[in-house]
C-alpha positions as CSV (number, residue, x, y, z in Angstrom):
1,M,122.9,81.7,180.8
2,K,124.9,81.1,177.9
3,I,128.4,82.9,177.1
4,V,130.3,82.4,173.9
5,F,134.0,83.1,173.8
6,L,135.9,84.0,170.7
7,T,139.6,83.8,171.5
8,Q,142.9,84.9,170.3
9,G,144.7,81.5,170.7
10,D,144.2,78.1,172.4
11,R,144.6,76.9,175.8
12,N,148.4,77.1,175.4
13,H,148.3,80.8,174.4
14,P,149.3,82.7,177.4
15,S,146.8,85.4,177.0
16,S,143.8,83.1,175.9
17,R,144.8,80.6,178.7
18,F,144.5,83.2,181.7
19,R,141.9,85.6,180.4
20,V,139.5,83.1,179.2
21,F,140.2,79.5,179.6
22,Q,141.0,79.3,183.4
23,Y,137.3,80.6,184.1
24,L,135.6,78.0,182.0
25,D,135.5,75.3,184.8
26,L,134.2,78.0,187.2
27,F,131.5,79.0,184.9
28,N,130.5,75.4,184.3
29,R,130.4,74.7,188.0
30,D,128.0,77.8,188.4
31,G,125.7,76.1,185.5
32,I,126.7,78.7,183.0
33,D,126.5,77.2,179.3
34,I,130.0,77.9,177.8
35,F,131.0,77.7,174.0
36,A,134.6,78.5,173.4
37,V,136.7,78.6,170.1
38,R,139.5,80.3,168.6
39,Y,138.2,83.3,166.5
40,P,137.6,81.9,163.1
41,K,139.0,83.3,159.9
42,K,136.4,82.4,157.5
43,F,132.9,83.8,157.2
44,F,131.0,80.6,157.2
45,Q,132.7,79.4,160.3
46,K,131.7,82.5,162.0
47,L,128.0,82.2,160.8
48,K,128.1,78.6,161.7
49,I,129.0,79.7,165.3
50,C,126.3,82.6,165.4
51,I,123.6,80.0,164.4
52,R,124.7,77.5,166.7
53,N,124.7,79.8,169.5
54,F,121.8,82.3,168.5
55,N,120.5,84.2,171.3
56,A,123.3,83.5,173.7
57,D,123.6,86.0,176.4
58,I,127.1,87.3,176.1
59,L,129.6,87.1,173.0
60,F,133.1,87.7,174.6
61,I,135.7,88.5,171.9
62,Q,139.2,88.2,173.3
63,K,141.9,90.5,171.8
64,K,141.0,90.1,168.1
65,I,139.7,93.2,166.5
66,P,136.5,92.2,164.3
67,S,135.8,93.8,160.9
68,M,132.7,96.0,160.8
69,F,131.0,93.2,158.8
70,D,131.7,90.7,161.7
71,I,130.5,93.4,164.2
72,I,127.0,93.7,162.3
73,L,127.0,89.9,162.0
74,F,127.5,89.2,165.9
75,K,125.1,92.0,166.9
76,S,122.3,90.2,164.8
77,F,122.9,87.1,166.8
78,F,124.1,88.0,170.4
79,K,122.3,89.9,173.1
80,T,125.4,91.4,174.7
81,I,128.9,91.9,173.2
82,V,132.2,92.3,175.3
83,F,135.7,92.9,174.0
84,D,138.8,92.2,176.0
85,F,142.4,93.1,175.6
86,D,145.6,93.2,177.8
87,D,148.1,94.7,175.3
88,A,148.7,98.0,173.3
89,I,147.0,96.3,170.3
90,W,147.3,99.5,168.4
91,T,150.9,99.2,168.0
92,K,153.7,96.3,167.8
93,T,156.6,95.0,169.8
94,N,159.2,96.5,167.7
95,L,157.1,99.7,167.2
96,N,157.7,99.4,163.4
97,L,154.3,100.0,162.4
98,G,154.0,103.4,160.7
99,E,151.7,106.2,161.7
100,K,149.2,105.6,159.0
101,I,148.6,101.9,160.0
102,K,148.8,102.7,163.8
103,Q,146.0,105.3,163.1
104,K,144.0,102.8,161.2
105,K,144.3,100.4,164.0
106,I,143.1,102.9,166.4
107,A,140.1,103.7,164.3
108,K,139.2,100.1,164.3
109,I,139.4,99.9,167.9
110,K,137.2,102.9,168.3
111,R,134.7,101.7,165.8
112,L,134.6,98.4,167.7
113,A,134.2,100.0,171.2
114,D,131.4,102.3,169.8
115,N,129.4,99.3,168.6
116,I,129.4,97.0,171.6
117,D,128.3,97.2,175.2
118,L,131.7,96.5,177.4
119,V,135.2,96.7,176.9
120,L,137.5,95.0,179.5
121,C,141.3,95.9,179.6
122,G,144.1,94.7,181.7
123,N,145.5,97.9,183.1
124,S,145.1,101.5,183.8
125,Y,147.2,102.7,180.7
126,L,145.1,100.7,178.3
127,Y,141.9,102.2,180.1
128,S,143.2,105.7,179.8
129,F,144.2,105.2,176.0
130,L,140.6,103.8,175.2
131,K,138.8,106.4,177.2
132,K,140.1,109.1,174.8
133,Y,138.1,107.5,171.9
134,T,134.8,106.1,173.2
135,K,131.9,106.7,175.7
136,T,131.3,102.9,175.8
137,K,131.5,101.5,179.3
138,I,135.2,100.5,180.1
139,K,136.3,98.5,183.0
140,I,139.8,97.3,184.3
141,L,140.3,93.6,184.8
142,P,143.8,92.6,185.9
143,T,144.7,89.0,184.9
144,P,144.0,86.7,187.7
145,Y,146.3,83.9,188.7
146,E,146.3,80.9,191.1
147,P,149.6,79.1,191.6
148,P,149.5,75.4,191.2
149,T,149.0,73.6,194.4
150,L,152.7,72.0,194.3
151,N,154.2,75.6,194.5
152,R,152.2,76.8,197.5
153,D,154.9,76.0,200.3
154,K,157.2,78.7,201.4
155,K,160.1,79.4,199.1
156,E,163.5,78.3,200.5
157,F,166.4,80.4,199.8
158,T,170.0,79.2,199.8
159,L,172.5,81.7,198.5
160,S,174.8,78.9,197.3
161,K,172.1,77.6,195.0
162,I,170.2,80.4,193.3
163,N,168.1,79.9,190.1
164,I,167.2,82.9,188.2
165,L,164.3,82.6,185.8
166,W,162.9,84.3,182.7
167,I,159.6,82.9,181.1
168,G,158.0,84.4,178.1
169,T,157.4,83.8,174.4
170,K,159.8,84.1,171.7
171,Y,158.4,87.5,170.6
172,N,159.7,89.0,173.9
173,L,163.1,87.1,174.3
174,N,165.1,90.1,173.1
175,Y,164.0,92.1,176.1
176,L,166.7,90.0,178.0
177,K,169.3,91.8,175.8
178,I,168.7,94.9,178.0
179,W,170.4,93.3,180.9
180,E,172.6,90.8,179.3
181,N,175.9,92.7,179.8
182,S,175.2,93.1,183.6
183,L,174.0,89.5,184.0
184,A,177.2,88.4,182.3
185,K,179.4,90.3,184.6
186,L,177.4,89.3,187.8
187,Q,177.9,85.6,186.7
188,C,181.6,86.0,187.0
189,K,181.1,87.4,190.7
190,F,178.3,85.2,192.0
191,N,177.3,81.7,191.7
192,F,173.7,81.5,190.1
193,N,172.1,79.9,187.1
194,I,170.0,81.8,184.5
195,I,167.1,79.5,183.2
196,I,165.1,80.6,180.1
197,C,161.8,79.1,179.3
198,S,160.2,80.0,176.0
199,N,158.1,78.6,173.1
200,L,161.0,78.0,170.6
201,D,162.5,74.5,170.1
202,N,165.9,75.6,171.2
203,I,168.2,78.7,171.6
204,N,171.9,78.7,170.6
205,N,174.3,79.0,173.5
206,D,176.0,82.2,172.1
207,Y,172.6,84.0,171.8
208,F,173.3,85.9,174.7
209,K,176.6,87.0,176.6
210,F,175.6,85.1,179.7
211,K,175.5,81.5,180.3
212,F,171.9,80.0,180.5
213,L,170.0,76.7,180.7
214,Y,167.1,76.5,178.2
215,H,163.6,74.8,178.6
216,K,161.0,74.6,176.0
217,W,157.7,75.8,177.3
218,S,154.9,73.5,178.6
219,I,152.5,73.9,181.4
220,I,154.1,71.2,183.3
221,T,157.8,72.7,182.8
222,E,156.5,76.2,183.6
223,E,155.1,74.9,187.0
224,K,158.1,73.0,187.8
225,L,160.4,76.0,187.1
226,L,158.4,78.3,189.2
227,K,158.9,75.8,192.0
228,E,162.5,75.3,191.5
229,C,163.6,78.9,190.9
230,H,164.1,81.9,193.2
231,I,164.3,84.9,191.2
232,G,162.3,86.1,188.2
233,L,163.3,88.6,185.8
234,M,161.2,91.0,183.8
235,P,163.3,93.6,181.7
236,L,161.4,95.9,179.5
237,P,162.1,99.0,177.3
238,N,160.1,101.9,178.2
239,N,157.7,102.6,175.2
240,E,154.1,102.8,174.1
241,Y,153.8,99.1,173.4
242,T,155.5,98.0,176.7
243,K,153.3,100.4,179.0
244,G,150.4,98.5,177.7
245,K,151.6,95.2,179.2
246,C,149.8,93.8,182.1
247,G,152.8,92.3,184.1
248,F,151.4,88.8,183.9
249,K,155.1,87.4,184.0
250,L,155.8,89.4,187.2
251,I,152.3,88.2,188.6
252,Q,153.4,84.6,188.1
253,Y,156.8,85.0,189.8
254,M,155.2,86.8,192.8
255,A,152.4,84.4,193.3
256,N,155.0,81.5,193.2
257,G,157.2,83.2,195.9
258,L,159.9,84.2,193.5
259,I,161.7,87.5,194.0
260,G,160.6,89.6,191.1
261,I,163.1,92.0,189.6
262,A,161.5,94.1,186.9
263,S,162.1,97.3,184.9
264,N,160.2,100.3,186.3
265,V,158.0,100.6,183.0
266,G,154.0,100.7,183.1
267,F,152.2,98.3,185.2
268,N,155.3,96.9,187.0
269,N,155.3,100.1,189.0
270,E,151.8,99.1,190.3
271,L,152.7,95.6,191.0
272,I,155.8,95.9,192.9
273,S,156.5,97.9,196.0
274,D,160.1,98.4,195.5
275,G,162.3,96.7,198.3
276,Y,159.0,95.3,200.0
277,D,157.6,92.5,197.7
278,G,160.2,92.7,194.8
279,F,162.5,95.1,193.1
280,L,162.1,97.7,190.4
281,C,165.3,98.7,188.2
282,K,165.6,102.0,186.2
283,D,168.7,100.8,184.7
284,N,171.5,98.3,184.6
285,D,173.2,99.9,187.7
286,D,170.1,99.2,189.7
287,L,170.2,95.5,188.5
288,K,173.7,95.1,189.7
289,S,173.1,96.8,192.9
290,I,170.0,94.5,193.8
291,I,171.8,91.2,192.7
292,T,175.0,92.2,194.6
293,N,172.9,93.0,197.7
294,I,171.1,89.6,197.5
295,F,174.4,87.6,197.3
296,S,175.8,89.9,200.0
297,G,173.2,88.5,202.5
298,R,171.8,92.1,203.0
299,I,168.3,91.4,201.9
300,D,165.8,89.1,203.6
301,L,164.5,87.1,200.7
302,T,162.2,85.0,202.6
303,N,160.2,88.1,203.9
304,I,160.1,89.8,200.4
305,S,158.8,86.4,198.9
306,L,156.1,86.1,201.6
307,N,154.9,89.7,201.1
308,A,154.9,89.1,197.3
309,I,152.6,85.9,197.8
310,K,150.4,87.9,200.1
311,K,150.0,90.8,197.7
312,I,149.1,88.6,194.7
313,K,146.7,86.4,196.7
314,K,144.9,89.4,197.9
315,I,144.6,91.3,194.6
316,F,144.9,88.7,191.8
317,S,143.5,85.4,193.3
318,L,140.5,83.8,191.5
């Protein structure tokens, strides 16, 4: 069997890394022939890939919506075509897309789905959205995750030394603004560090009202911080775009034993059983209450951490 992957990004791109590249060694181990490359921009690059991999069993397109011309080209060369997405790709982070452009994107997604064999999506919201527009087979495939070996020990919690972590891309950094006033006030009452890890070279110290330490993202830095930190934050506004998010940040936190604190938006509600393996916040008051209870010693952090690890291992393990 041979599978061709056309990805949205390279191995360091979060979505491509965990929805494509982490599988490749497993496929190779099972004797499956793999060809993986970023979705090319130029026609001749696409044609070259098609000729090189003529009659491959599966073409797997990750998140990039092909033109109708590309779809016709791919159908001429590949036996089966699969499309995978894990975001509300018909809209944008800031929702500043305009209804006409949005409807055009939806039309492109529908056209794609109608002309291929299978669509994989990351959560039930994305599934329900697409199901309205096509009869093509759709399956929900949450993003699997295995914590690095160095992070598989039981997490130790000492209230005098708590590190609170946010990991994410520069495009999502402003979501932290939702909780910045509360976090700034809580820092005045309790002793904790806020650590931000993103793909910017640096962030000005006055970017947020709270004090923070910044680390530029790399795989090694990410793994190190997931081991050293105790609480993971995932604030989100409640809108069409964020409902399409598949909670991967939260999955990472929980798998590594961090206490996940997340907005009760979209897939977060399916990931966390509030108070059992993490915490859900509907507003800033909830956040303040949770942090206060943590530092008052009224929450068994070790038990919640172990429950989180157990859940992610059961549902999202490779």
